[in-house]
N, C-alpha and C positions, 0 to 999 in steps of 0.2 A: 103280669096280670092280664086276663082275657080282655080283649077289646082295647088295650092300651096301645096308642100309636108308637111308632118307632121313635119319633121326636120326644114323646112322653117318656119312653124308656131311657133315652139319652139324657134327658133332663133329670130324671130320677137318679141315674148313675152319677151325674155331675154333682148333684146335691149330696149324695152318699160320700163321694170322694172328698168334697169340701168339708164334710163333717168328721172325716177320719182324723185320727190324732197321731202326733209325733211326740217322742220324748225329747224335749229341747232343753239344752243347758243354757244357752244364751243366744241372742240375736243382736248384732251391733253394726254400726256404720254411720256415716261413710268412714272408711279407713283405707288401708292399702294392702294389697297382696304382698306378703313379705318374702315369698319363696318361689323358685321355679321361673319358667319363661315369662310369666305375667308379673314378675316382681316390680313393685312400684305403681302398679295400676290401681286406680281408685275402685273400691268395691265395697260390698257388705258381706257379713259373715252370718251364716246359720250354723251354729255349733250344736251338734246333737249329743245326747247322753248315751253312755254305754260303750264298752269296748271288749273285744275278745282276746286282747293281748294285755300284757302288764309290763311295759317297758320301764326299765329302771331309771332312765333319764327323761321320762315323759314330762312335757311342759304343760299338759292339761290333765293332771291327775284328778282334778275336781269333776271330770266327766265320768269317772269309773272307779276310783280307788276308795271304795266304801269300807275297806278293811285296814287301811293304813299300810299297805305293802311298801309304799315309797316314803314312809315316815310320818304321814299325816292322815288321819281318818277324815274323809269328807262325808257330809250328810247328804245321802241320796235324796231325801225328801226336800231339802233346800236347794239342791243343785239340779234337780230334774223337774221339768214343768210340762205337763200334758197340754199341748196346744193343737187346735184343729188346723187342718191344712189351710182353711180359709184365713185363720188368724195369722199364720206364718206368711202366706202370700201377701196379705194386706200389709204386714209389717215390712217385708222385704221390698215391696214395690213403693213403699213410702220413702225409701232412700233414693236420692237422685244419682243412681249408678247404673252402669251397663253390665257390670260383672258381679255375679253372686258366687261366693265360695261356700260350699257345704262341707263342713269338717266335723271333728269329734274330739275324742272318742273315735269310734268306727262307724261312719254313716251307713255303710253297706249292710249293717245289721238291721237297718230299717228301710232297705231299698224298696220293698213292696209299697210302703207308705209314701216313699219319695217319688215314685213313678209319675203320679198325677201332678204333683207339685213341680217337678222338673219340666214336664211337658208344658204345663200352663205358663211357666215363667219363660221358657224358650219361645213359645208361640207369641208371647208378649214382647219379644225382642231382647230378652236378657241372655247373656252368655253364662253358662253354668260350669264351674269346675268342682269336681268332687274329689276330696282328699281321702285316700284309702290305703290300708296296709297290704292290699292285694291277696288276702286269704279267703275272700268270699267271691264266688263267681258272679259276674255282672249280668243283670237282666234288664238294665236300663241303659240309656245312652245320653249322657250330658254332652256339652260342648267338648269337654276333655276330662279324663281322669288324671289326677296327679297321684300316682301310685308310689308308696314309700315302703318297699319290702324291708323288713327288719333283719339286721345282721346279728351276729353273736353278741356284739357289744350292747344289745338291748336287754340282755338277761333272760329272754324267752327261750325255751327249749326249741331245738331245731324243727322237730316235727310239728310244732304249733305255729311257728312263724314263717316257715319256708314251705310253700305249696306251689311247686314249679308248674304243675298242670293248670292251676288257677292263674298264676302270673301270666302264662302264655296266652290266656284268653284276653288279656288287656292290651297285648301288643297291637299297635296300629291305631289305637284310639286314645293313647296315653303317653305321658312322659313318666319317667321313673326316677324318683329321688332316693338317694341312699345317704343315710346319716352316718358320718364317719368321724372317728376320733384320732386315728393314726394311719400311717401309710399302709400297714398290714391289712386294714379293713378293705382296702381297694383290691386286694387279692381275692377276698371273698366276693366282692362285687363282680369281678371278672368271672368267677365260677357261676354265679347266679345268672348273669346275662347270657352266658354261653348255653346253659341248660334250658333257659326259657326262651331263647331266640330273640332277645331284646337288642335292637340296633344301638350302637354306641351314640349315634346322634340324638337318641331319645333319653340318654342317661345324664342326670344332673347329680353332682356330688355336693353334699351340704355338710358343713362342719357342725358337729353337735355343740350345743351350748345354750344355757338359759340366761347368760349375761354376756355383755360385749367382750370382756376380757377372755372368757373361756372360748368364745367363738373365734377370736383372733388367734389365740394360741393353737387351737385345733386346725384352723385354716392354714397356718404356716406349715403344719405337719403333712397336709394332704394335697395342697393345691398344685405344686409342681408335678408330682407323680400323676395326679388326675389329668392334667393337661397333656402330659406325655402319652397317657393311655387313650387319648382322644375323647375324653369326657367333658361335659359342660360343668361349670361351677355356679352354684347359687349361694348368695348370702342368706341371712335371716334378718332382713331389713327391719322388721318390726321389733325384734329383740335388740338390735343395735340402736334403735331409736327410742324405745320405751322400756327396755329391760323386761322384767317379768310381769308387768302390769297386765291386767285382764281387760277385755272388751275395748281394745284400742286397735 
């Protein structure tokens, strides 16, 4: 607008960003990060709605499965809530935590809307971890990306789940979690990290499971081999503690 000062323009942009909306599934905390190098840390979760993959063992189908592909039809109108960036920031900063986990679904589908939120929270002293499947190129920079490339065991076709050129863009600012059910899954992990240039020190192998019994069974099948290959191991502490309960 002619005659508007730079500070006025900045203020107007700030207001515009605060009024922009995100498609939110749920916000909860305080809780713990259940996976990866921050496992056990006190945190809060922003879980966004929508996903570009359809994993057969997904433990958050209520964020995307509006057609019942995994056996249950979830109601998008009930599970998705339009919230302004201001409302989300206000909710998250109300928790007495230093770490915020942004998950889904697939958060990077909304990364344009996340950019301001992530920046504002980090300026305010929060650490931000974004969980992603690594199929969408990053344009924002949180404290760390927790990238979980999907293997054949996810049931997604290879061309949809495996985008090596995109994965390579995350190297250096991320750790990489691979969901495994058996020892042969680790052979596929080896192939992916070689093609994408992912260092072994940044690889975390995680047993698949939505209950403690399945987790332990799969962990027994993969842990020894993963250690021999030079990979890290992560549990799913939230599942071991609370099972399939939501918002914990």
